C-alpha positions as CSV (number, residue, x, y, z in Angstrom):
1,M,-7.4,-4.4,16.6
2,N,-7.1,-8.3,17.1
3,S,-4.4,-9.5,15.2
4,M,-7.1,-12.6,14.2
5,R,-10.7,-11.3,13.2
6,I,-13.4,-12.8,10.4
7,A,-13.7,-9.8,8.3
8,P,-16.8,-7.6,8.2
9,P,-20.0,-8.7,5.5
10,G,-18.9,-7.0,2.2
11,H,-15.8,-6.1,3.4
12,V,-14.3,-8.6,0.7
13,A,-15.0,-8.6,-2.7
14,L,-15.7,-12.2,-3.7
15,W,-15.0,-12.9,-7.5
16,Q,-11.8,-11.0,-7.8
17,P,-8.6,-12.5,-10.1
18,C,-5.3,-13.6,-9.2
19,C,-3.3,-10.7,-9.2
20,R,-0.6,-12.4,-10.6
21,C,-1.9,-15.0,-13.3
22,G,-5.3,-13.6,-13.8
23,Q,-7.9,-16.5,-12.9
24,L,-11.1,-15.9,-11.2
25,A,-12.7,-17.5,-8.9
26,L,-14.7,-17.4,-5.9
27,G,-12.6,-16.6,-3.0
28,W,-8.7,-16.8,-3.6
29,D,-6.5,-16.0,-0.4
30,R,-5.8,-12.8,0.2
31,I,-2.2,-10.9,0.6
32,N,-2.7,-7.2,1.9
33,T,-5.9,-7.7,0.2
34,K,-4.3,-8.8,-3.1
35,P,-5.5,-12.1,-4.5
36,F,-3.6,-15.3,-5.1
37,C,-4.7,-18.5,-6.3
38,P,-3.2,-21.4,-5.2
39,G,-0.8,-22.1,-7.9
40,C,1.0,-18.6,-7.9
41,Q,1.2,-19.3,-4.1
42,E,3.1,-22.1,-4.6
43,S,5.1,-20.5,-7.3
44,L,5.9,-17.7,-5.1
45,I,7.1,-20.2,-2.2
46,Q,9.3,-22.4,-4.8
47,G,10.7,-19.5,-6.4
48,D,9.6,-19.9,-9.1
49,G,7.6,-16.7,-9.2
50,Q,8.3,-13.0,-9.1
51,P,9.2,-12.4,-5.1
52,L,6.4,-10.9,-2.8
53,V,7.2,-7.2,-2.1
54,E,4.6,-5.5,0.6
55,A,4.8,-2.8,2.9
56,T,4.1,-4.3,6.5
57,H,1.6,-2.8,9.0
58,R,2.3,-2.1,12.2
59,R,0.7,-5.2,14.1
60,K,1.8,-7.7,16.2
61,C,1.9,-11.0,14.4
62,T,-0.7,-13.7,15.4
63,I,1.8,-16.3,15.9
64,C,4.6,-14.2,18.0
65,T,3.4,-11.2,18.7
66,T,6.7,-9.5,16.3
67,V,5.6,-6.2,15.1
68,G,6.0,-5.7,11.5
69,T,3.2,-7.9,9.9
70,I,1.2,-9.0,6.6
71,T,-2.5,-8.7,6.6
72,L,-3.4,-12.7,5.1
73,Q,-7.6,-13.5,4.5
74,T,-8.1,-16.7,4.2
75,F,-11.6,-18.2,3.7
76,P,-12.9,-21.3,5.8
77,L,-14.6,-23.9,4.3
78,N,-18.0,-23.1,3.1
79,S,-17.4,-19.4,4.2
80,S,-18.0,-16.3,2.1
81,R,-16.2,-13.9,4.8
82,P,-12.6,-14.8,5.2
83,V,-10.5,-14.7,8.5
84,E,-7.6,-12.3,9.0
85,M,-4.5,-12.5,10.4
86,D,-1.5,-10.6,10.9
87,L,1.6,-12.8,10.6
88,C,5.2,-11.4,10.4
89,A,7.1,-12.6,7.0
90,K,8.6,-16.3,8.7
91,H,5.0,-17.6,10.0
92,L,3.6,-15.9,6.3
93,R,6.1,-18.5,4.6
94,G,5.6,-21.1,7.0
95,F,1.4,-20.4,6.1
96,L,1.5,-20.4,2.8
97,G,4.6,-23.2,2.9
98,R,2.8,-25.8,4.6
99,K,5.9,-25.5,7.1
100,L,4.3,-24.0,10.3
101,G,5.6,-25.5,13.6
102,G,3.9,-27.2,15.8
103,Y,4.0,-23.9,18.1
104,A,3.1,-22.1,15.5
105,Y,0.1,-24.0,14.4
106,T,-1.3,-25.0,17.7
107,Q,-1.2,-20.8,18.3
108,L,-3.6,-20.7,15.5
109,R,-5.7,-23.1,16.3
110,R,-6.4,-21.7,19.1
111,Q,-7.3,-18.4,18.0
112,L,-9.1,-19.8,15.3
113,A,-11.2,-21.5,17.9
114,A,-11.7,-18.0,19.8
115,V,-13.4,-16.4,16.6
116,G,-15.5,-20.0,16.0
117,I,-13.0,-21.3,13.5
118,D,-12.7,-24.9,12.9
119,V,-9.0,-25.6,11.9
120,H,-9.9,-28.2,9.6
121,D,-12.1,-25.7,7.8
122,V,-9.3,-23.3,7.8
123,F,-6.2,-25.9,7.1
124,L,-7.9,-28.7,4.7
125,L,-6.6,-31.5,4.7
126,H,-4.6,-31.4,7.0
127,E,-3.8,-34.9,8.1
128,A,-2.1,-35.3,4.8
129,F,0.2,-32.0,5.5
130,Y,0.9,-32.4,10.0
131,D,0.7,-35.1,12.4
132,A,-1.2,-34.7,15.6
133,Q,1.5,-32.5,17.0
134,G,1.4,-30.0,14.0
135,R,4.4,-31.0,13.0
136,A,5.2,-30.5,8.7
137,L,4.9,-33.7,7.0
138,Q,4.5,-32.5,3.1
139,P,6.1,-28.9,3.2
140,T,6.4,-27.5,-0.6
141,A,9.7,-27.9,-1.8
142,E,12.6,-25.8,-0.9
143,P,13.5,-23.0,-4.0
144,D,16.6,-24.6,-6.0
145,G,19.7,-22.4,-5.5
């Protein structure tokens, strides 16, 4: 199985409530198949929400090839089929917290292109968060403590 892939048609139910707050929308990002709204993702990264405790899979990280990953599904702009990527804990935090390093962003951009997805359709408002080299300009705030 490739570490980056497009979900097959009908593989993901579109109208699922957020697993934390119950808010309903067309297609939330999913972490190990559990839908997370943007607000709950933000509180997770900032340390305000319950910690994420998920079993890892014996698959390689899309970015660094470390074995032991969590599957992230995210919907590209105007798509009803999510792109799935297997990410290690470090890169999952980086993706959700808008703190991916230049190398990680370049790897994701390359692999998204290989499955026919423009990086800007996944990293919406990319120019507001990353410079041309993929360095984070506006990462989420660090948790207190």
